[in-house]
C-alpha positions in Angstrom: 0.0 0.0 0.0 2.9 2.3 0.7 4.2 1.9 -2.9 0.7 2.7 -4.2 0.7 5.9 -2.1 4.1 6.9 -3.5 2.7 6.3 -7.0 -0.3 8.5 -6.2 2.0 11.3 -5.0 3.9 11.1 -8.3 0.7 11.2 -10.3 -0.4 14.2 -8.2 2.9 16.1 -9.0 2.6 15.4 -12.7 -1.0 16.6 -12.8 -0.1 19.8 -10.8 2.8 20.8 -13.1 0.9 20.0 -16.4 -2.2 21.8 -15.3 -0.1 24.8 -14.2 1.0 25.2 -17.8 -2.6 25.3 -18.9 -3.7 27.7 -16.2 -0.9 30.2 -16.8 -0.7 30.1 -20.6 -3.6 28.3 -22.3 -6.9 28.9 -20.6 -7.7 32.2 -22.3 -6.9 30.9 -25.8 -9.8 30.2 -28.2 -8.3 26.9 -29.4 -11.1 25.1 -27.6 -10.5 21.6 -29.0 -6.8 21.8 -28.3 -7.6 22.9 -24.7 -10.0 20.0 -24.3 -7.4 17.5 -25.5 -4.7 19.1 -23.4 -6.7 18.7 -20.2 -7.6 15.1 -21.0 -4.0 14.5 -21.9 -2.9 15.9 -18.6 -5.0 13.3 -16.8 -3.7 10.5 -19.0 0.0 11.4 -18.8 -0.1 12.0 -15.1 -1.2 8.4 -14.5 1.1 7.0 -17.2 4.5 8.7 -16.7 5.2 7.2 -13.2 4.6 3.7 -14.7 7.1 4.1 -17.5 10.4 2.3 -17.1 12.9 4.0 -19.4 16.6 3.4 -19.6 18.8 6.5 -19.1 21.6 6.8 -21.7 25.2 6.4 -20.5 26.6 9.7 -19.3 23.4 11.2 -18.0 23.4 12.4 -14.4 21.6 14.7 -12.1 17.9 14.5 -11.6 17.4 10.8 -11.2 20.3 10.4 -8.8 19.2 13.3 -6.7 15.7 12.0 -6.6 16.7 8.5 -5.6 18.9 9.9 -2.8 15.6 10.3 -0.9 15.5 6.5 -0.6 17.4 6.4 2.7 16.3 4.4 5.6 16.3 5.8 9.1 18.6 3.5 11.1 17.2 1.6 14.1 19.5 -0.6 16.2 19.2 -4.3 16.2 19.3 -6.5 19.3 22.8 -8.0 18.7 22.0 -11.2 20.5 18.7 -12.2 19.0 18.8 -10.2 15.7 15.4 -8.6 16.4 14.4 -5.4 14.7 13.8 -2.5 17.2 10.5 -1.1 16.0 10.3 2.7 15.9 8.5 3.8 19.0 7.4 7.2 17.6 3.9 7.8 16.3 3.5 6.1 12.9 2.6 9.0 10.7 2.7 6.9 7.6 -0.1 4.7 8.8 -2.1 7.7 10.0 -1.8 9.5 6.7 -2.8 6.3 4.8 -5.9 6.0 7.0 -6.8 9.6 6.3 -6.3 9.0 2.6 -8.5 5.9 2.6 -11.3 7.7 4.5 -11.2 10.6 2.1 -11.4 8.1 -0.8 -14.4 6.4 0.7 -16.2 9.7 1.2 -15.5 10.7 -2.4 -16.6 7.4 -3.7 -19.9 7.7 -1.8 -20.3 11.2 -3.2 -19.8 9.8 -6.7 -22.4 7.1 -6.2 -24.9 9.5 -4.8 -24.4 11.9 -7.7 -25.0 9.0 -10.1 -28.2 8.0 -8.3 -29.5 11.5 -8.3 -28.7 11.8 -12.0 -30.5 8.5 -12.7 -33.6 9.8 -10.9 -33.5 13.0 -12.9 -33.3 11.3 -16.3 -36.2 9.1 -15.4 -38.3 11.9 -13.9 -40.4 12.5 -17.0 -41.5 11.1 -20.3 -38.7 9.9 -22.6 -38.9 10.7 -26.3 -36.4 10.6 -29.1 -35.5 13.8 -30.9 -32.7 14.4 -33.4 -30.8 11.3 -32.2 -31.0 12.0 -28.5 -33.3 10.9 -25.6 -35.2 14.0 -24.6 -36.8 14.0 -21.1 -39.4 16.7 -20.3 -39.5 16.9 -16.5 -41.5 18.9 -13.9 -39.0 18.1 -11.1 -36.1 20.2 -12.3 -35.7 23.9 -12.9 -32.8 23.9 -15.3 -31.8 22.0 -18.4 -29.0 19.5 -18.4 -27.4 16.7 -20.5 -25.7 13.4 -19.7 -24.4 11.1 -22.4 -27.4 10.5 -24.8 -29.9 12.1 -22.5 -31.1 15.7 -22.6 -33.4 16.8 -19.7 -35.5 20.0 -20.1 -38.0 21.6 -17.7 -41.5 21.9 -19.0 -41.1 25.7 -19.5 -38.5 25.1 -22.2 -40.7 22.9 -24.4 -42.8 25.6 -26.1 -41.0 29.0 -25.8 -38.6 30.0 -28.5 -35.6 29.8 -26.1 -36.2 26.1 -25.8 -34.8 25.6 -29.3 -31.3 27.0 -28.5 -31.3 25.4 -25.1 -31.9 22.1 -26.7 -29.3 22.8 -29.3 -26.7 23.6 -26.6 -27.4 20.4 -24.7 -27.4 18.4 -27.9 -23.9 19.8 -28.7 -22.7 18.3 -25.4 -24.2 15.0 -26.3 -22.8 14.9 -29.8 -19.3 15.8 -28.6 -19.3 13.2 -25.8 -18.5 15.7 -23.1 -20.0 13.4 -20.4 -17.3 10.9 -21.0 -14.6 13.5 -20.1 -16.4 14.4 -16.9 -16.9 10.7 -15.9 -13.1 10.1 -16.3 -12.2 13.1 -14.2 -14.7 12.3 -11.5 -13.2 8.8 -11.1 -9.7 10.3 -11.0 -10.9 12.8 -8.4 -11.9 9.8 -6.1 -8.2 8.8 -6.0 -6.6 12.3 -6.0 -9.1 14.0 -3.7 -6.2 15.5 -1.7 -4.9 17.5 -4.7 -6.8 20.8 -5.1 -5.6 21.0 -8.7 -7.9 18.1 -9.8 -10.9 20.3 -8.9 -9.4 23.2 -10.8 -8.9 20.9 -13.8 -12.4 19.6 -13.7 -13.8 23.2 -13.6 -11.6 24.2 -16.5 -12.7 21.1 -18.5 -16.4 21.9 -17.9 -15.9 25.5 -18.9 -14.2 24.3 -22.1 -17.2 22.0 -22.8 -19.5 25.0 -22.4 -17.4 27.1 -24.8 -17.5 24.3 -27.4 -21.3 23.9 -27.0 -21.8 27.7 -27.3 -19.7 27.8 -30.4 -21.8 24.9 -32.0 -25.0 26.7 -31.2 -23.8 30.0 -32.8 -22.5 28.1 -35.9 -26.0 26.7 -36.4 -27.2 30.3 -37.0 -28.8 31.3 -33.7 -28.7 35.0 -32.8 -25.7 35.7 -30.5 -27.4 38.6 -28.7 -30.6 36.6 -28.0 -28.5 33.7 -26.9 -26.5 35.8 -24.4 -29.6 37.4 -23.0 -31.0 34.0 -22.3 -27.9 33.2 -20.3 -28.3 36.3 -18.2 -32.0 35.6 -17.4 -31.4 32.7 -15.0 -27.8 33.2 -14.0 -28.5 32.1 -10.4 -29.4 28.5 -11.3 -27.2 25.8 -9.7 -26.0 22.6 -11.3 -27.9 19.5 -10.2 -25.1 17.0 -10.6 -21.3 17.3 -11.1 -21.6 14.5 -13.6 -24.0 16.4 -15.9 -23.7 19.6 -18.0 -26.1 22.5 -17.1 -27.1 25.2 -19.5 -26.7 27.9 -16.9 -23.1 27.4 -15.7 -20.0 29.7 -16.1 -22.2 32.3 -17.6 -19.8 35.3 -17.3 -16.9 33.4 -18.7 -19.0 32.0 -21.6 -20.2 35.4 -22.6 -16.6 36.7 -22.5 -15.4 33.8 -24.7 -18.3 34.3 -27.2 -17.3 38.0 -27.7 -13.6 37.4 -27.7 -11.5 37.7 -30.9 -10.0 34.5 -32.2 -6.5 33.7 -30.9 -3.7 34.3 -33.3 -2.3 31.3 -35.0 1.2 31.8 -33.5 -0.4 31.3 -30.0 -0.4 27.6 -30.8 3.3 27.7 -30.0 2.3 28.0 -26.3 1.2 24.3 -26.3 4.8 23.3 -26.8 5.6 24.6 -23.3 4.5 21.2 -22.0 7.6 19.6 -23.7 10.2 20.7 -21.1 7.8 19.8 -18.3 7.2 16.3 -19.8 11.0 16.0 -20.1 11.5 16.9 -16.4 8.7 14.5 -15.3 10.1 11.6 -17.4 13.6 12.1 -15.9 12.3 12.4 -12.4 9.9 9.5 -12.4 10.5 7.2 -15.4 14.2 6.9 -16.1 16.5 4.4 -14.5 20.2 4.2 -14.8 22.1 1.7 -16.8 25.0 -0.1 -15.2 27.5 2.2 -16.8 25.8 5.4 -15.8 26.2 4.9 -12.0 29.4 3.1 -11.2 29.6 1.6 -7.8 33.0 0.5 -6.6 31.7 -2.8 -5.3 29.5 -4.0 -8.2 31.4 -7.2 -8.7 29.2 -10.2 -7.9 31.7 -13.0 -8.1 32.5 -15.2 -5.1 35.2 -13.6 -3.0 35.5 -16.1 -0.2 35.9 -19.9 -0.2 33.0 -20.4 2.2 29.5 -20.1 0.7 28.2 -19.1 4.1 30.1 -15.8 4.1 28.2 -12.8 2.6 30.1 -12.1 -0.6 27.9 -10.7 -3.4 25.8 -7.6 -4.0 22.2 -8.3 -2.9 20.9 -6.7 -6.2 22.1 -7.6 -9.6 24.5 -5.3 -11.5 22.5 -2.9 -13.6 19.4 -3.0 -11.5 20.9 -1.0 -8.6 20.7 2.7 -9.3 23.0 4.0 -6.5 24.1 3.5 -3.0 22.3 6.2 -1.1 23.7 5.7 2.4 26.6 3.8 3.8 27.7 2.3 7.1 28.5 4.7 9.9 27.2 7.9 11.6 24.9 10.0 9.6 22.1 12.5 10.0 18.7 10.8 10.3 16.7 11.8 7.2 13.5 12.3 9.3 14.6 13.4 12.8 17.7 15.2 11.5 19.7 13.9 14.4 23.1 12.1 14.2 22.6 8.4 14.5 24.5 5.2 13.6 23.5 3.7 10.4 24.3 0.0 10.7 23.9 -1.0 7.1 23.9 0.2 3.5 21.0 1.5 1.4 20.7 0.8 -2.3 18.2 2.7 -4.4 16.3 0.6 -7.0 13.0 0.5 -8.7 10.1 -1.2 -6.9 10.0 -4.9 -7.7 13.7 -5.4 -8.4 14.8 -8.8 -7.2 16.8 -9.1 -3.9 19.2 -12.0 -3.6 20.7 -13.8 -0.6 24.3 -12.9 -0.3 25.4 -16.3 1.1 24.1 -19.8 1.7 22.0 -20.0 4.9 18.6 -20.5 6.6 15.8 -17.9 6.9 15.7 -17.1 10.6 12.9 -14.5 10.5 10.3 -13.2 8.1 8.4 -10.0 9.2 5.6 -8.6 7.1 4.8 -5.5 9.2 4.8 -2.1 7.6 6.5 -0.2 10.5 10.1 0.8 11.0 12.0 -1.4 8.6 8.9 -2.6 6.8 8.8 -6.1 5.4 12.2 -7.7 6.1 14.1 -10.9 6.2 16.9 -12.2 8.4 19.1 -15.0 7.1 21.5 -16.8 9.3 24.7 -18.1 7.6 26.3 -20.7 9.8 27.5 -19.7 13.3 29.2 -16.4 12.5 27.2 -14.4 10.0 23.7 -13.1 9.6 22.3 -10.7 7.0 19.2 -8.4 7.0 17.2 -7.3 4.0 14.6 -4.6 4.8 12.0 -2.3 3.1 10.8 -5.1 0.8 7.6 -4.9 -1.2 7.3 -8.7 -1.3 8.9 -11.7 0.5 9.5 -14.8 -1.5 10.8 -17.2 1.3 9.5 -18.7 4.5 11.1 -19.0 8.0 13.2 -22.1 8.2 13.8 -22.3 4.5 17.3 -23.0 3.2 18.5 -20.5 0.6 21.5 -20.5 -1.7 23.8 -17.5 -2.5 22.2 -15.6 -5.4 18.7 -17.0 -4.8 15.9 -14.5 -4.9 14.4 -14.0 -1.5 12.3 -10.8 -2.0 11.6 -7.7 -4.0 12.7 -4.1 -3.5 10.0 -1.7 -2.1 9.3 1.0 0.5 7.1 -0.8 2.9 8.2 0.8 6.2 9.4 4.1 7.5 11.0 5.2 4.3 11.2 8.2 1.9 11.6 6.2 -1.3 12.0 2.7 -2.8 15.3 1.0 -1.8 16.9 -2.0 -0.2 18.3 -1.7 3.3 21.0 -4.3 3.8 23.0 -5.3 6.9 25.7 -7.8 7.8 26.4 -9.1 11.3 29.4 -11.1 12.4 29.2 -12.8 15.8 26.1 -10.7 16.6 27.9 -7.4 15.9 27.1 -5.1 13.0 30.0 -4.8 10.5 30.4 -2.7 7.3 28.7 -4.6 4.5 31.1 -2.9 2.0 33.8 -5.2 3.4 31.9 -8.2 2.1 31.3 -7.0 -1.4 33.5 -7.1 -4.5 36.3 -4.6 -4.7 
């Protein structure tokens, strides 16, 4: 669950930056179709970029390494006699935040269901008839017109008067251009990203763009612009029935401004290329991983260095899959408490799901699947002298008492405990005393 929350944070950052480009440079342009595609693309790219797994060319440096430096594990001392992990006694903020997030998601999902039920009752509140390819509902229970997918709902007062013709034309434009699909997608995304205020701004911008497009379609069909704008002013205080539907009386002031605005100059299309550097930054921050040659670790050799197979002697992650060593053995500043503390192991940044190998033959002494402190972790005992610890795993592939061989996969890299990023925390103990793991890796 921790990995999923980290993914959501990355999605949220992508959405915020991409929407920021729209708000600052594009929202006032009259390229309405381009604006609609940009906003939908912002949602799609925000969820896709963190899932990409691209290879960084040799010689690149900078953003990825600095980002992965966040993957350090706050050290907590082991009991040297029993090799038990000392759980962090402080309040578990990670679990508390996750609980708050889940509660918020439940509330938003219930809201989404209630909006859907309300809309269902509205579209079935009157007689349904087919008109010009849409399902027209004339209802006495609503005060304003609206549309949702193939349904157009009109109050009775709009059936006979002249204004009913352009109100119907406006709502029919929403239907023909599938604007309800856009809103449905954003509403679902909002359930997961409820904590990000920019998803609400994006939804509002998208609905405004839909209204602009529908207004343009009505005017292209030959309706009088002056009469049409007067109709918008008449009932400006109407409120929208459901966030899933389009209402004729919404964003009135902005719509009139857009209808009277001169067409944007063609050169303004250049503004849409501003998303290119932002996409490049997001790809380097969230999608690129280093090749073996781009981050050279002095101990990447994985050949056997000692005669005994029960002596830790290889890197716990395969060469090329380890991005960087982010923290070594010794005193360091705790990344969360900012206090000097002994770090009794080594941290290796790697992508979530990278295989973790036993560094020597041995027996699995302990498997812990908790999500506190060191998260999911494994302790392997190698004969009488040595033991190794593998922490912050996203998955454990062995059981207690199981015999393992050097190089055998025992788990997968993750960020399951008190951690700021995906990595492997690795420790070596000799005769119950922590030693520097670097002394047991290839030179």
